[in-house]
C-alpha positions in Angstrom: 0.4 0.0 -0.3 1.4 3.3 -0.9 0.8 6.2 2.0 -1.2 9.4 0.6 1.8 11.7 -0.1 3.7 8.4 -2.0 0.2 8.0 -3.9 -0.1 11.7 -4.8 3.5 11.7 -6.3 2.8 8.7 -8.6 -0.3 10.0 -9.7 0.7 13.7 -10.4 -2.4 14.8 -7.9 -2.1 16.8 -5.3 -3.2 15.3 -2.0 -5.9 18.0 -1.1 -7.4 16.8 -4.4 -6.9 13.3 -3.0 -8.7 14.2 0.2 -11.3 16.3 -2.1 -12.1 12.9 -4.1 -12.2 10.8 -0.7 -15.0 12.9 0.3 -16.8 12.9 -2.8 -16.7 9.2 -3.1 -15.0 9.5 -6.0 -12.0 7.5 -5.7 -11.6 6.2 -1.7 -8.9 5.3 0.1 -8.4 1.5 0.3 -7.4 1.4 4.2 -7.7 4.6 6.7 -6.2 4.1 9.9 -8.8 4.2 13.0 -5.5 5.6 14.6 -3.9 7.8 12.9 -6.4 8.5 10.1 -3.9 7.9 7.5 -5.3 7.5 4.0 -4.0 4.2 1.9 -4.1 3.6 -1.3 -3.6 0.1 -3.4 -1.6 -0.1 -7.0 -4.9 -0.8 -9.0 -6.3 2.4 -7.9 -4.0 4.6 -9.9 -6.0 3.3 -12.8 -9.5 5.2 -11.4 -7.3 7.9 -10.7 -6.1 8.5 -13.9 -9.7 8.5 -15.2 -10.9 11.1 -13.0 -8.1 12.7 -13.9 -8.6 12.0 -18.2 -12.1 13.1 -17.4 -11.8 16.5 -15.9 -9.3 18.0 -18.4 -11.9 16.5 -21.1 -14.2 19.3 -19.0 -16.6 16.8 -17.2 -17.7 18.0 -13.6 -16.9 16.2 -10.8 -20.7 15.3 -11.0 -20.6 14.1 -14.0 -17.3 11.8 -13.2 -19.0 10.5 -10.2 -22.2 9.3 -12.0 -19.8 8.0 -14.5 -17.8 5.7 -12.2 -20.4 4.9 -9.9 -20.9 1.8 -11.3 -18.5 -1.0 -10.1 -16.9 -1.8 -13.6 -17.3 1.9 -15.0 -18.9 3.4 -17.5 -19.7 1.2 -20.8 -17.8 2.6 -23.8 -21.0 3.3 -25.8 -21.8 5.7 -22.6 -18.4 6.9 -22.5 -18.5 7.7 -26.5 -22.0 9.6 -25.6 -20.7 11.8 -22.7 -17.6 12.4 -25.3 -19.5 13.6 -28.3 -21.9 16.0 -26.2 -18.5 17.7 -24.5 -17.1 17.5 -27.9 -20.1 19.6 -29.1 -19.7 21.9 -26.0 -16.4 22.6 -27.1 -16.6 22.9 -30.7 -19.6 25.5 -29.7 -17.6 27.3 -27.0 -14.8 28.1 -29.4 -16.9 29.1 -32.4 -18.1 31.5 -30.2 -14.7 32.5 -28.9 -13.5 33.0 -32.8 -16.7 35.2 -33.6 -15.8 37.5 -30.7 -12.3 37.8 -32.0 -13.4 38.3 -35.2 -15.8 41.2 -34.2 -13.1 42.4 -32.1 -10.5 42.6 -34.6 -13.2 44.2 -37.4 -13.5 47.3 -34.9 -10.4 47.7 -34.4 -9.6 47.4 -37.7 -12.1 50.3 -38.3 -11.0 52.3 -35.5 -7.4 52.2 -37.1 -9.1 53.1 -40.3 -11.1 56.3 -39.3 -10.3 59.1 -41.9 -8.8 56.6 -44.1 -10.1 55.5 -47.4 -12.3 52.5 -47.5 -10.2 49.2 -48.2 -12.6 48.1 -51.1 -13.7 50.0 -54.1 -17.5 50.1 -53.3 -19.7 50.8 -56.7 -23.1 51.3 -56.7 -25.4 49.6 -60.2 -28.5 48.5 -60.7 -29.5 44.6 -60.3 -32.0 42.9 -62.2 -34.5 40.2 -61.1 -33.1 36.2 -61.0 -35.0 33.0 -61.0 -33.7 31.1 -58.1 -34.7 27.5 -56.2 -34.1 28.1 -52.5 -34.1 26.6 -49.0 -34.7 29.0 -45.7 -34.1 28.6 -42.5 -33.5 30.4 -38.8 -30.1 29.3 -38.1 -29.6 29.6 -34.0 -26.4 31.7 -33.6 -24.3 33.2 -35.4 -21.3 31.2 -34.7 -23.1 28.5 -36.6 -23.6 30.1 -39.9 -20.8 28.5 -41.6 -22.3 25.0 -41.2 -25.9 25.9 -41.8 -25.3 27.4 -44.8 -23.4 24.7 -46.3 -26.0 22.5 -45.3 -28.8 24.7 -46.9 -26.7 25.3 -50.1 -26.6 21.3 -50.4 -30.1 20.9 -49.7 -30.6 22.8 -52.9 -28.2 21.4 -55.0 -29.7 17.4 -53.6 -33.6 19.5 -54.7 -32.4 20.5 -57.7 -30.9 17.4 -59.0 -33.8 15.4 -57.6 -36.2 16.9 -60.3 -33.9 17.1 -62.8 -33.0 20.9 -63.3 -29.5 22.3 -64.3 -28.2 24.6 -61.6 -27.1 28.2 -63.0 -24.8 31.0 -61.2 -24.1 32.4 -59.3 -24.8 30.8 -55.9 -26.0 33.1 -53.2 -26.7 33.7 -49.4 -29.3 36.1 -48.1 -29.1 37.3 -44.8 -32.6 37.9 -43.7 -33.1 40.4 -40.9 -34.2 44.0 -40.1 -31.8 44.3 -37.2 -28.2 43.4 -35.9 -29.0 39.9 -34.5 -26.7 37.6 -33.0 -29.3 35.2 -32.7 -32.0 33.2 -34.7 -31.2 34.5 -38.0 -33.4 34.1 -40.8 -30.8 33.0 -43.7 -32.2 31.8 -47.2 -29.6 29.5 -49.5 -30.5 30.3 -53.2 -29.2 29.1 -56.8 -29.9 30.5 -59.8 -32.1 28.5 -62.1 -34.0 29.3 -65.3 -37.0 31.6 -65.2 -39.2 28.9 -67.1 -39.3 26.9 -63.9 -40.9 30.1 -62.4 -44.1 29.8 -64.4 -43.5 25.9 -64.4 -43.2 24.8 -60.6 -41.7 21.4 -60.3 -43.3 19.7 -57.4 -40.6 19.3 -54.8 -41.0 19.8 -50.6 -37.7 20.6 -50.1 -36.7 23.2 -51.8 -39.1 25.9 -53.4 -38.8 28.6 -56.4 -38.8 32.6 -56.5 -37.8 35.8 -58.3 -35.2 37.3 -56.5 -36.5 40.9 -56.7 -34.4 43.3 -58.7 -33.1 47.1 -57.4 -32.2 50.1 -59.2 -29.5 51.0 -56.3 -27.4 48.3 -54.9 -24.1 48.8 -53.1 -21.7 46.1 -54.0 -18.4 45.2 -53.3 -16.0 42.1 -54.0 -14.3 40.1 -51.3 -11.6 38.2 -51.9 -10.5 35.3 -49.2 -12.4 32.8 -46.9 -15.7 32.9 -45.4 -14.3 33.4 -41.9 -12.5 36.8 -42.6 -15.4 38.7 -43.8 -16.6 40.4 -41.3 -14.4 43.8 -41.8 -15.9 43.4 -45.2 -19.5 43.2 -44.6 -19.0 45.9 -42.0 -17.3 48.5 -44.5 -20.0 48.0 -46.9 -22.4 48.7 -43.9 -20.4 52.0 -42.9 -20.4 53.6 -46.2 -24.0 52.7 -47.2 -24.6 55.0 -43.7 -22.3 57.6 -44.6 -23.6 58.2 -48.3 -27.2 58.7 -46.3 -28.6 55.7 -47.6 -30.6 52.7 -45.4 -30.6 49.0 -46.6 -34.0 48.1 -48.3 -33.3 44.1 -48.6 -31.6 41.5 -47.4 -27.5 41.8 -46.9 -26.7 39.3 -50.6 -23.5 36.9 -50.7 -23.0 35.5 -54.2 -20.2 32.8 -55.1 -18.6 34.6 -57.8 -15.8 31.5 -57.9 -18.6 29.1 -58.4 -19.9 26.9 -55.4 -18.3 28.0 -51.9 -18.2 24.5 -50.4 -16.8 22.6 -53.6 -14.2 20.4 -51.9 -11.6 21.7 -54.7 -11.8 25.3 -54.2 -9.3 26.0 -51.3 -10.6 29.3 -49.1 -8.2 31.2 -49.9 -9.5 31.2 -54.0 -12.8 32.3 -52.6 -14.4 35.1 -54.5 -17.5 37.5 -52.9 -19.2 39.8 -53.9 -21.4 41.7 -51.0 -24.7 43.5 -52.5 -27.2 45.4 -50.3 -29.8 47.0 -52.1 -30.0 50.5 -51.1 -32.4 53.7 -50.9 -32.0 57.6 -49.7 -33.0 57.9 -46.5 -36.4 59.1 -45.9 -37.8 56.8 -49.0 -39.8 53.5 -48.3 -38.6 50.7 -51.0 -38.6 47.7 -48.8 -37.9 44.5 -50.7 -41.1 41.6 -50.0 
């Protein structure tokens, strides 16, 4: 048997934590001297200690670890796998939120440093014609999950078109339907251009819809090159330009994938070319897109 100090060295855990694990029933000493209250551990208890440490480092709470280890033979492989998958999803969500926050901070810093300087993007105003599109629309729970949902929605559009035998046309688009800045419950629509004839002879398909994306006389536009994850400064630059020129958005922000399908396996993030468009009108005019 090993005294608590010796067992502490073997397991690389402080004696304070070993006493805490004992108190919680996570790792009870093999023997406690009734006269001295000294705790003694056996070598085979190292395996349980290592499992506790591993689960703790994965982010499980001591309560969750206790629930996992309460069985005499420990958690089954299926139970442990389920817990790990849940924890994996939680960590990924936390990382996505942190990345989003970092991007926002960097974008705001760039705007502060660029005050009074020319915009790093060339912004033009032009008319845009109506376009027939096949679409799928949903509510994205959080902006941190936007990339996942946009890829999934776009895939649904292409799969639906293939099922009804319709050839997709360029461009591929993402539309962000929101009247205000939101980080949760964002209405997003993935769209792919199709021949206008399908608007009068609608295919029957429950997976995708067909509609005409309205045209506009005034659309503020810029070209962005690079990964979607770094696109926030370009969006902010476009919105700032609209406000500075005394205009307001009258339709959803449009993201046109000029380099082709954005999530094609052969396209590198650095090769992506995206046009950002915002339908606009002078302040005071009501020309909302329906």
